[in-house]
N, C-alpha and C positions, 0 to 999 in steps of 0.2 A: 449728171448735171444737165445734160441736154434734154432729158425727159422732163425734168422740172421746168425748164425754160419753155418747152413746148406746151406743157400743161398750163403754165402761167399765161402764155399767149392765147391759148384756147379760152381760158377763163376770162381774159380781158375782152376778147371778141364777143363772147357770150354776154358779158355785162354791157358792152356798147349796144348790142342788138336789143337787149332788154330795156335799156334807157330809151332807145328809139320807140320801142313798142309802148313803153309807159307814156311817153309824150303823145303818141297817137291816141292811146286810150283816154288820156286826160282831155284831149281835144274833142274826141267823140262824146265824152261825158258832158263837157261844157256845152257843146252844141245841142245835145239832147235836153239838157236843163233849160237852155234858152228857148227851145221849141216848146217845152212843157209850160214854161212861164207864159209864153205867148198864147197858147191854147187855153190855159187857165184864165187869162185875162179876157179872151174872147168869150169864154163860157159865162163869166160873170156878166158881161155886157148882154149876151143873148138871153140869159135868165132874167135880167132886168127888163129887157124889151118884152119878153113873154109875159112877165108879171104886169107890165104896163098895159099890154094889149088885152090881157084877160080882165083887167079892171074896167077897161073901156067898153067891153061887150056886155 
């Protein structure tokens, strides 16, 4: 019985650690997506500026 309790405790600790790691991974993914969106927006603006400048010359 003690062996089963110890294994259950280890499994619970492992699950808690994995939940923390999952939250961190989600946060990193959300931050990366936010940065991607910002860069994509800036790229559209820059391409528009470049097209405008090339038409002026």
